[in-house]
C-alpha positions as CSV (number, residue, x, y, z in Angstrom):
1,M,118.9,84.1,-0.1
2,V,116.3,86.3,-1.7
3,P,112.7,85.7,-2.9
4,A,112.1,84.4,-6.4
5,G,111.5,87.4,-8.7
6,S,114.1,89.6,-7.0
7,T,116.4,91.5,-9.2
8,L,120.1,90.7,-9.2
9,L,120.7,94.2,-7.9
10,A,118.5,93.4,-4.8
11,A,120.3,90.1,-4.4
12,A,123.7,91.8,-4.5
13,A,122.6,94.4,-1.9
14,A,121.5,91.5,0.3
15,A,124.9,90.1,0.0
16,H,126.5,93.5,0.7
17,V,127.9,93.7,-2.9
18,A,127.6,97.4,-3.9
19,I,126.8,97.5,-7.6
20,D,126.8,100.9,-9.3
21,A,123.3,101.6,-10.5
22,P,123.2,105.4,-11.0
23,C,119.9,105.5,-13.0
24,G,117.9,104.2,-10.1
25,D,116.8,100.8,-11.4
26,R,115.3,102.3,-14.6
27,G,117.5,100.3,-17.0
28,I,118.8,103.3,-18.9
29,C,122.4,103.7,-18.0
30,G,123.8,100.2,-18.6
31,K,126.4,100.5,-15.8
32,C,125.1,97.6,-13.7
33,K,126.2,94.9,-16.2
34,V,127.0,91.5,-14.7
35,Q,127.5,88.0,-16.2
36,V,125.3,85.1,-15.3
37,Q,127.2,81.8,-15.4
38,P,125.7,78.7,-17.0
39,P,124.2,76.1,-14.6
40,V,126.6,73.5,-13.4
41,S,125.7,69.8,-14.1
42,S,127.0,67.0,-11.9
43,A,129.2,65.9,-14.7
44,D,130.9,69.3,-14.9
45,G,131.9,69.4,-11.3
46,P,132.2,72.6,-9.3
47,R,133.1,75.7,-11.2
48,G,133.1,78.5,-8.6
49,D,132.4,82.2,-8.8
50,T,135.0,82.9,-11.4
51,A,133.8,80.5,-14.0
52,K,133.9,81.9,-17.5
53,P,132.1,80.8,-20.7
54,T,134.2,78.7,-23.0
55,P,135.9,81.1,-25.6
56,G,134.1,80.9,-28.9
57,N,131.1,79.2,-27.4
58,E,129.4,82.4,-26.1
59,A,126.4,82.0,-28.4
60,T,125.4,78.7,-26.8
61,H,125.3,80.0,-23.2
62,T,123.0,77.6,-21.2
63,P,119.9,79.3,-19.7
64,A,120.1,79.9,-16.0
65,A,117.4,80.2,-13.3
66,I,116.6,83.7,-14.4
67,E,113.8,85.5,-16.3
68,P,114.3,86.4,-20.0
69,P,115.9,89.7,-20.9
70,T,113.8,92.8,-20.6
71,L,113.4,95.5,-23.3
72,P,115.9,97.8,-21.6
73,E,118.5,95.0,-21.7
74,I,117.8,94.2,-25.3
75,S,118.1,97.8,-26.3
76,L,121.4,98.4,-24.3
77,M,123.2,95.2,-25.1
78,S,124.0,93.3,-28.3
79,P,122.6,89.8,-29.0
80,E,126.1,88.4,-28.6
81,E,126.4,89.9,-25.1
82,I,123.0,88.6,-24.0
83,A,123.8,85.1,-25.4
84,A,127.1,85.2,-23.4
85,G,125.1,85.7,-20.2
86,W,125.4,89.4,-19.7
87,R,122.5,91.1,-18.0
88,L,121.6,94.3,-16.3
89,A,121.5,93.7,-12.5
90,C,118.6,96.2,-12.1
91,Q,116.5,94.4,-14.6
92,A,117.3,90.6,-14.5
93,R,115.0,88.7,-12.0
94,V,116.0,85.4,-10.5
95,T,113.8,82.3,-10.4
96,G,116.2,80.0,-8.6
97,D,119.9,79.6,-7.6
98,V,122.2,81.4,-9.9
99,V,126.0,82.2,-10.0
100,V,126.9,85.7,-11.2
101,S,130.3,87.3,-11.9
102,V,130.5,91.1,-11.2
103,P,133.2,92.9,-13.2
104,E,135.2,95.4,-11.2
105,R,134.0,98.3,-13.3
106,T,130.4,97.5,-12.3
107,L,131.1,97.8,-8.6
108,Q,130.5,101.1,-6.8
109,P,133.6,103.4,-7.0
110,A,136.3,102.4,-4.6
111,V,136.0,104.3,-1.3
112,V,138.1,104.8,1.7
113,P,137.7,101.6,3.9
114,L,135.9,102.6,7.0
115,A,138.1,102.5,10.1
116,E,136.8,99.8,12.5
117,V,133.8,101.7,13.8
118,R,131.9,100.1,16.6
119,P,128.3,101.2,16.1
120,R,127.3,103.7,18.9
121,P,124.7,105.7,17.0
122,A,122.6,108.5,18.4
123,V,119.6,106.2,17.7
124,R,118.9,103.9,20.7
125,K,116.1,101.3,21.2
126,A,114.7,99.6,24.2
127,H,112.1,96.9,24.5
128,L,109.6,97.6,27.2
129,R,106.8,95.7,28.9
130,L,104.7,98.2,30.9
131,P,102.2,97.1,33.6
132,E,98.7,97.9,32.6
133,P,96.8,100.7,34.6
134,S,94.8,99.5,37.6
135,L,92.9,101.0,40.5
136,E,96.0,100.1,42.6
137,D,98.3,101.9,40.2
138,P,96.4,104.7,38.3
139,V,99.5,106.7,37.4
140,A,99.7,108.9,34.3
141,D,100.7,107.2,31.1
142,V,103.9,109.3,30.8
143,T,104.8,108.3,34.3
144,R,104.2,104.7,33.6
145,L,106.3,105.0,30.4
146,R,109.2,106.8,32.2
147,R,109.3,104.1,34.9
148,A,110.0,101.5,32.2
149,L,112.3,103.8,30.3
150,E,114.6,104.9,33.2
151,P,116.8,101.8,33.4
152,K,117.4,101.7,29.7
153,L,116.8,105.1,28.2
154,S,117.1,107.7,30.9
155,N,116.4,111.4,30.6
156,V,114.7,111.2,27.3
157,Q,112.1,113.9,26.4
158,V,108.6,112.9,25.2
159,S,107.7,115.1,22.3
160,L,104.2,116.7,22.0
161,P,103.1,114.5,19.0
162,L,104.1,111.4,20.9
163,L,102.4,112.6,24.0
164,R,99.2,113.1,22.1
165,A,99.5,109.6,20.7
166,L,100.1,107.8,24.0
167,P,96.4,107.1,24.9
168,R,96.1,105.2,21.6
169,L,99.6,103.6,21.4
170,L,99.9,102.0,24.8
171,P,96.7,99.9,24.8
172,S,96.9,99.2,21.0
173,H,100.4,97.8,21.5
174,R,99.2,95.9,24.6
175,Y,101.8,97.7,26.7
176,D,104.5,95.6,24.9
177,L,106.5,98.0,22.8
178,T,109.9,99.3,21.7
179,A,110.9,102.9,22.6
180,V,113.1,104.7,20.0
181,A,115.2,107.6,21.0
182,V,117.4,109.8,18.9
183,G,119.8,111.6,21.2
184,E,117.7,112.7,24.2
185,R,114.4,112.7,22.3
186,L,111.8,109.9,22.1
187,V,110.7,109.7,18.5
188,A,108.6,106.5,18.3
189,L,106.9,103.7,20.2
190,E,106.6,100.5,18.1
191,P,104.7,97.3,18.8
192,G,106.7,94.3,20.1
193,D,110.4,94.0,20.1
194,T,112.0,95.8,17.1
195,T,115.4,96.4,18.7
196,D,117.1,94.4,15.9
197,R,116.0,96.9,13.3
198,A,117.3,100.5,13.1
199,F,118.5,102.4,10.0
200,G,120.0,105.7,9.1
201,L,121.0,107.8,6.0
202,A,124.3,109.4,5.2
203,V,124.0,112.1,2.6
204,D,126.7,113.8,0.6
205,L,125.0,116.8,-0.9
206,G,127.3,117.9,-3.7
207,T,126.9,120.9,-6.0
208,T,126.5,118.6,-9.0
209,S,125.8,115.1,-7.5
210,V,124.0,113.9,-4.4
211,V,124.9,110.5,-2.9
212,V,122.6,108.8,-0.4
213,I,123.8,105.9,1.6
214,L,121.4,103.6,3.6
215,V,123.1,102.2,6.7
216,D,122.1,99.4,9.2
217,L,122.7,101.1,12.6
218,V,122.6,97.8,14.5
219,G,125.3,95.9,12.5
220,G,127.0,98.9,10.9
221,Q,126.7,97.7,7.4
222,T,126.0,99.8,4.3
223,L,122.9,98.4,2.7
224,G,122.8,100.5,-0.5
225,I,124.1,103.6,-2.3
226,E,122.2,105.8,-4.7
227,S,123.4,108.9,-6.6
228,R,121.5,111.6,-8.4
229,L,122.2,114.8,-10.3
230,N,121.4,117.6,-7.8
231,G,118.0,119.0,-8.8
232,Q,119.4,122.5,-8.0
233,A,121.3,122.2,-11.3
234,N,118.3,123.7,-13.0
235,F,119.0,126.9,-11.2
236,G,122.7,127.1,-12.1
237,A,125.8,124.8,-12.3
238,D,127.8,126.7,-9.7
239,V,127.2,127.9,-6.2
240,I,127.3,131.6,-7.1
241,S,124.5,131.1,-9.6
242,R,122.4,129.4,-7.0
243,I,123.1,132.1,-4.4
244,T,122.0,134.7,-6.9
245,H,118.8,132.8,-7.5
246,A,118.1,132.3,-3.8
247,T,118.7,136.0,-3.0
248,T,117.1,137.8,-6.0
249,Q,114.2,135.6,-7.1
250,P,110.9,135.6,-5.2
251,G,110.7,132.2,-3.5
252,G,114.1,131.3,-4.9
253,L,115.5,130.0,-1.6
254,E,112.4,127.8,-1.1
255,E,112.8,126.4,-4.6
256,L,116.4,125.5,-4.0
257,Q,115.6,123.9,-0.6
258,R,112.9,121.8,-2.1
259,A,115.1,120.8,-5.0
260,A,117.8,119.5,-2.7
261,V,115.3,117.6,-0.5
262,S,113.5,116.2,-3.6
263,T,116.8,114.8,-4.9
264,I,117.5,113.1,-1.6
265,N,114.0,111.7,-1.4
266,S,114.2,110.3,-5.0
267,A,117.4,108.4,-4.1
268,L,115.8,107.2,-0.9
269,E,112.8,105.8,-2.8
270,S,115.1,103.6,-4.9
271,L,116.9,102.4,-1.8
272,L,113.7,101.5,-0.1
273,H,112.6,99.6,-3.2
274,R,115.8,97.7,-3.5
275,T,116.3,96.8,0.2
276,G,112.8,96.5,1.6
277,V,113.7,98.7,4.6
278,E,110.7,100.3,6.1
279,R,110.7,104.1,5.9
280,D,109.6,104.7,9.5
281,M,112.5,102.7,10.7
282,I,115.0,105.2,9.3
283,Y,115.4,107.4,12.3
284,E,118.3,109.8,11.5
285,A,120.0,111.3,8.5
286,V,123.5,112.9,8.7
287,V,124.1,115.4,5.8
288,V,127.3,116.9,4.6
289,G,128.0,119.4,1.9
290,N,129.9,122.6,1.2
291,S,128.8,125.7,3.1
292,C,126.5,126.9,0.4
293,M,124.8,123.5,-0.1
294,N,124.4,123.3,3.7
295,H,122.7,126.7,3.8
296,L,120.4,125.9,0.9
297,F,119.4,122.5,2.3
298,L,118.4,124.1,5.6
299,G,116.6,127.0,3.8
300,V,119.0,129.5,5.3
301,D,119.8,132.6,3.3
302,P,123.3,132.1,1.8
303,G,123.8,135.7,0.6
304,S,126.6,136.5,3.0
305,L,128.7,133.8,1.3
306,A,128.8,135.7,-2.0
307,S,130.9,138.6,-1.0
308,A,133.7,139.5,1.4
309,P,134.2,138.5,4.2
310,Y,132.3,135.4,3.0
311,Q,131.0,134.5,6.5
312,P,128.4,131.8,6.8
313,V,125.2,132.2,8.8
314,V,126.0,129.0,10.7
315,S,129.1,126.8,11.1
316,E,128.0,124.7,14.0
317,P,126.1,121.4,13.7
318,V,122.3,121.8,13.1
319,S,119.7,119.3,14.4
320,C,116.1,119.3,13.4
321,T,113.2,116.9,12.7
322,A,112.8,115.3,9.3
323,S,109.4,116.7,8.9
324,E,110.7,120.3,9.3
325,L,112.9,119.8,6.2
326,G,110.7,117.4,4.3
327,V,113.2,114.5,4.3
328,A,111.1,111.4,3.8
329,I,112.3,109.3,6.7
330,N,110.4,108.8,10.0
331,P,108.8,112.2,10.3
332,M,109.8,112.5,13.9
333,G,113.4,111.3,13.1
334,R,116.3,113.7,13.2
335,V,118.3,115.4,10.4
336,Y,121.8,116.3,11.6
337,T,124.3,118.4,9.6
338,L,128.0,118.2,10.5
339,P,129.8,121.5,11.1
340,N,131.2,123.8,8.4
341,I,134.7,125.2,8.6
342,A,134.4,128.6,7.0
343,G,133.5,130.3,3.7
344,F,132.9,127.6,1.1
345,V,134.8,124.9,3.1
346,G,131.9,123.0,4.5
347,S,131.0,119.8,6.4
348,D,131.9,117.7,3.4
349,T,135.5,118.7,3.9
350,V,135.2,117.8,7.6
351,A,133.9,114.4,6.6
352,V,136.8,113.9,4.2
353,I,139.3,114.6,7.0
354,L,137.4,112.3,9.3
355,A,137.3,109.4,6.8
356,T,141.0,109.7,5.7
357,A,142.1,110.2,9.3
358,M,144.4,113.1,8.2
359,H,143.9,114.7,11.6
360,R,145.5,111.7,13.3
361,S,148.4,111.3,10.9
362,T,152.0,112.0,11.9
363,E,152.9,112.7,8.2
364,V,151.7,115.6,6.2
365,K,149.0,114.6,3.6
366,L,147.2,116.5,0.9
367,A,143.5,115.8,0.2
368,I,141.7,117.3,-2.8
369,D,137.9,116.9,-3.2
370,L,137.6,117.5,-6.9
371,G,134.3,118.9,-8.1
372,T,132.6,122.1,-9.3
373,N,133.7,123.6,-6.0
374,G,137.2,122.1,-5.1
375,E,138.2,121.9,-1.5
376,I,141.8,121.3,-0.5
377,V,143.2,120.1,2.9
378,L,146.9,120.0,3.8
379,G,148.2,118.8,7.2
380,N,148.5,116.2,9.9
381,R,147.6,115.8,13.6
382,N,149.5,119.0,14.5
383,R,148.0,121.4,11.9
384,L,145.3,121.4,9.3
385,L,145.0,124.1,6.6
386,T,142.0,124.3,4.2
387,C,140.9,126.3,1.3
388,S,138.3,126.3,-1.5
389,T,138.6,127.1,-5.2
390,A,136.0,127.7,-7.8
391,A,137.2,125.1,-10.2
392,G,134.1,125.2,-12.3
393,P,132.2,122.3,-13.9
394,A,134.8,121.1,-16.4
395,F,135.6,118.1,-14.2
396,E,132.0,117.1,-14.5
397,G,132.0,117.4,-18.3
398,A,130.2,120.8,-18.3
399,R,131.2,123.7,-20.6
400,I,133.0,121.2,-22.8
401,T,131.9,121.0,-26.5
402,F,131.1,117.3,-26.3
403,G,131.1,117.1,-22.5
404,M,128.7,114.9,-20.6
405,R,128.4,113.0,-17.3
406,A,129.9,109.5,-17.0
407,A,126.9,107.9,-18.7
408,P,126.8,105.3,-21.5
409,G,128.6,106.7,-24.5
410,A,131.0,108.9,-22.6
411,I,134.7,108.5,-23.3
412,E,136.2,107.8,-19.9
413,R,139.8,106.7,-20.9
414,V,142.1,107.8,-23.7
415,W,145.4,106.4,-25.0
416,I,147.5,107.8,-27.8
417,H,150.4,105.6,-29.0
418,H,151.9,104.4,-32.2
419,G,150.0,107.1,-34.1
420,G,146.6,105.7,-33.0
421,V,144.0,106.7,-30.5
422,K,142.3,104.1,-28.2
423,L,139.3,104.8,-26.1
424,Q,137.4,103.3,-23.2
425,V,133.7,104.2,-23.4
426,V,131.2,103.9,-20.5
427,G,128.8,101.0,-21.3
428,D,131.0,99.9,-24.2
429,S,128.7,102.0,-26.3
430,P,129.5,104.1,-29.4
431,P,131.1,107.3,-28.2
432,I,128.8,110.3,-28.1
433,G,130.8,112.6,-25.8
434,I,133.5,112.8,-23.1
435,C,133.3,113.0,-19.3
436,G,135.7,114.5,-16.9
437,S,138.1,111.5,-16.6
438,G,138.3,111.2,-20.3
439,L,139.0,114.9,-20.7
440,L,141.9,114.7,-18.3
441,D,143.3,111.6,-20.0
442,A,142.9,113.2,-23.5
443,V,144.8,116.4,-22.5
444,A,147.5,114.4,-20.7
445,Q,147.9,112.1,-23.7
446,L,148.1,114.9,-26.2
447,K,150.8,116.5,-24.0
448,N,152.8,113.3,-23.8
449,A,152.5,112.8,-27.5
450,G,153.9,116.3,-28.2
451,L,150.7,117.6,-29.7
452,L,150.0,120.1,-26.9
453,N,152.6,122.6,-25.7
454,G,153.2,123.9,-22.2
455,T,150.8,126.8,-22.7
456,G,148.0,124.4,-23.6
457,R,148.0,125.1,-27.3
458,L,147.4,122.4,-29.9
459,V,150.4,122.1,-32.2
460,R,149.5,120.5,-35.5
461,A,153.0,121.2,-36.8
462,E,154.6,119.0,-34.2
463,V,153.1,115.8,-35.5
464,G,156.0,115.1,-37.8
465,D,156.2,112.7,-40.8
466,G,155.5,109.0,-41.4
467,L,152.4,106.8,-41.5
468,S,151.7,107.1,-37.8
469,A,152.1,110.9,-37.9
470,S,149.9,111.1,-40.9
471,T,147.1,109.2,-39.0
472,L,147.4,111.7,-36.1
473,R,147.5,114.7,-38.5
474,E,144.2,113.6,-40.0
475,R,142.6,114.0,-36.6
476,F,143.2,117.7,-36.5
477,T,140.1,119.6,-37.5
478,R,138.3,122.9,-37.0
479,I,134.9,123.7,-35.5
480,G,134.2,127.2,-36.8
481,D,137.4,129.1,-35.9
482,V,138.4,126.8,-33.1
483,E,141.2,124.2,-33.6
484,G,140.3,120.7,-32.5
485,F,141.4,117.1,-32.3
486,V,139.1,114.2,-33.3
487,L,138.9,111.6,-30.6
488,A,136.3,109.3,-32.1
489,R,134.7,109.1,-35.6
490,R,132.2,106.4,-35.0
491,G,128.8,107.0,-33.4
492,R,126.3,109.6,-34.4
493,R,128.9,112.3,-35.0
494,P,132.7,112.8,-34.4
495,V,133.7,113.6,-30.9
496,V,136.1,116.5,-30.9
497,L,138.3,117.9,-28.2
498,T,138.6,121.6,-29.0
499,Q,141.2,124.2,-28.0
500,Q,138.5,125.9,-25.9
501,D,137.8,122.7,-24.1
502,I,141.5,122.5,-23.2
503,R,141.3,126.1,-21.9
504,E,138.4,125.2,-19.7
505,L,140.3,122.3,-18.2
506,Q,143.3,124.6,-17.7
507,L,141.2,127.1,-15.7
508,A,139.9,124.3,-13.5
509,K,143.3,122.8,-13.0
510,G,145.0,126.2,-12.4
511,A,142.5,127.0,-9.7
512,I,143.1,123.7,-7.9
513,R,146.9,123.8,-8.3
514,A,147.1,127.4,-7.2
515,G,145.2,126.5,-4.0
516,I,147.7,123.7,-3.3
517,S,150.6,126.1,-3.9
518,I,149.2,128.7,-1.5
519,L,148.6,126.1,1.2
520,L,152.2,124.8,0.8
521,K,153.5,128.3,1.2
522,E,151.4,128.9,4.3
523,Y,152.4,125.6,5.8
524,G,156.1,126.3,5.1
525,I,156.9,123.0,3.3
526,G,157.8,121.8,-0.2
527,E,155.9,119.4,-2.4
528,E,158.4,116.7,-1.7
529,E,157.4,116.7,2.0
530,I,153.8,115.5,1.2
531,S,153.6,111.9,2.1
532,E,150.4,111.2,0.2
533,V,148.0,112.9,-2.1
534,L,144.4,111.8,-1.6
535,L,142.0,112.4,-4.6
536,A,138.4,112.4,-3.2
537,G,135.0,112.9,-4.7
538,A,133.2,111.1,-7.6
539,F,135.6,112.6,-10.1
540,G,138.6,111.8,-8.0
541,S,137.5,108.1,-7.9
542,Y,137.8,107.7,-11.6
543,I,140.6,109.8,-12.8
544,N,144.0,108.3,-13.8
545,P,146.5,109.6,-11.2
546,A,149.2,109.5,-13.9
547,S,147.1,111.9,-16.1
548,A,146.5,114.2,-13.1
549,R,150.3,114.3,-12.5
550,A,151.0,114.8,-16.2
551,I,149.0,118.0,-16.6
552,G,150.2,119.3,-13.2
553,L,146.8,119.0,-11.4
554,V,148.7,117.4,-8.5
555,P,152.4,117.8,-7.4
556,P,154.9,115.6,-9.3
557,L,155.2,112.9,-6.7
558,P,155.7,109.2,-7.4
559,I,152.5,107.6,-8.6
560,E,152.3,105.2,-5.6
561,R,151.9,108.3,-3.4
562,I,148.8,109.5,-5.3
563,T,145.7,107.6,-4.2
564,A,142.0,107.8,-5.4
565,V,139.9,107.5,-2.2
566,G,136.5,107.7,-3.7
567,N,133.6,109.4,-1.9
568,A,135.4,110.1,1.3
569,A,132.8,112.8,2.2
570,G,130.1,110.2,2.1
571,Q,132.1,107.7,4.1
572,G,132.8,110.4,6.7
573,A,129.0,111.0,6.9
574,V,128.5,107.2,7.5
575,M,131.1,107.3,10.3
576,A,129.4,110.2,12.0
577,L,126.0,108.4,11.6
578,L,127.4,105.3,13.2
579,S,129.3,106.9,16.1
580,T,128.4,109.8,18.3
581,E,132.1,109.8,19.4
582,L,133.2,110.3,15.9
583,R,130.6,113.1,15.5
584,E,132.2,114.9,18.4
585,E,135.6,114.3,16.7
586,A,134.2,116.0,13.6
587,I,133.3,119.0,15.7
588,Q,136.9,119.2,16.9
589,I,138.2,118.9,13.4
590,A,136.1,121.9,12.3
591,T,137.2,123.9,15.3
592,R,140.9,123.4,14.8
593,A,141.1,123.6,11.0
594,E,142.7,126.9,9.8
595,H,140.9,128.3,6.8
596,V,143.0,130.2,4.2
597,E,140.8,132.6,2.2
598,L,142.4,132.6,-1.3
599,S,140.6,135.8,-2.4
600,A,142.3,137.7,0.4
601,R,145.8,136.5,-0.8
602,P,147.6,139.1,-2.9
603,D,149.7,136.3,-4.4
604,F,146.8,134.1,-5.5
605,M,146.2,135.5,-9.0
606,E,149.9,135.5,-9.8
607,Q,150.0,131.9,-8.6
608,F,146.9,131.0,-10.6
609,V,148.4,132.3,-13.8
610,E,151.6,130.4,-13.2
611,D,149.7,127.2,-12.5
612,L,147.7,127.4,-15.7
613,A,150.7,125.9,-17.6
614,L,150.6,122.2,-18.5
């Protein structure tokens, strides 16, 4: 039940249905499309959640208890869609009971199901009723507070800001209050009994994207998820560019630190707006990221990561107040970063291992966190090997002629068969570009159709004869001196996959696959001994495993042994936020993981060149 005037997105969040809304409620991405079902009359009988409009009768969809379409909805959807009940969840506001169908593609990307985690967070609350001061008991305020705290929250330290506030807080709360501790530190005294309300943030600070997850620390539920392009992208797409900016530009490190925090705070604002959670009741944030992102977020000079021996300034967990970093939760709340492993293998990899439980498995598994900086883990409960490869931003659609993020108009799926090309486009919009998953599909389909040879070269001559072949041959074109293949002709301009785009994907794929090959050598096993390949990260959530296998990004295992596990780093951060025991487990993972520095391997370049082949 939500108040009248609430958006469908807010209603979904209240029902713990995670709808993908990456534009932050602005109505510009079109990804949160849902279908409102017609009201049910008594003569119709029950229809249930899966009711669909009668085919051919979409234009006469009966109005439901919902406000009229907004301008963003009218601009992003056709009149036929709106007539059939399609709405943007972030824009449509309810005025009464309504039944809504949520397509699978509108849900948040599939993620690793959390293991059954019993909430035992670092945040603890205790309701206290203190006796008022009297001539018979004129003890100090802190002493009075500690007497009440001792049976419930023993050995907590009262911070100086809270100590200064005590003379005002105790009488104003009529000595009836809730004490809030994070770890061994008292961070708040709230009026009355608020023990049923405590919240935290889990943050996956990626090089390209930042994901912020709001969590109920009492019940353990995820209340909302927001993602943003990392504001540091203005200073360079890759970590080396950002390290250079941080170490060579006056104030560069501070700029990058502020950009990361600003991105987190922007996502947090949307979560607060959607859920109604009070900012001051968010007491802790657990942040994960690669080692460079970790350093930049903390404002620590990352220069040592740029050259051999690539040692970080800090690998252990770091704990500080939110106000020290500028994270917009309770100012006295805590920000906690999970430990890094080494070099560019950071706390996000630790979180992936924690979420996928690789460190407990009896079988050897391979996890690949695909992104601008690709991290790879191979192992089981006996041994864990890690490495990092500079895959570059091709998986994110960058450095691709018509590349873009997975926004409306991006080609995200490609099929070539019977001489034709079929596309799936984000938002069902006219195609204007191609994102990472579409790029991977396109290259795999060209290879399967014989239009791309093993070296990655487009081969127009291999099209052959016949009507179907003629249709494909017409799609070959040139942009300047570069060969290309037309994927789409409708829209503002043709969307072309060029030979250079294919080379960019080969470089990214070669880096990842070479890392896998080196870890297999180091572990002393063959590809066939891998029980499961886990594709993590935002890109890993959306790619077609068959396409990944077709171009050799992953070992040639049966498809059922290749699994997309979504934002496992974010889920690992949630687990660490909910459980101090799992937080200690994460520390043990970082301690026992063995890092393989690829740049120190004399066989890496040879392996990389070999793994460029498609």
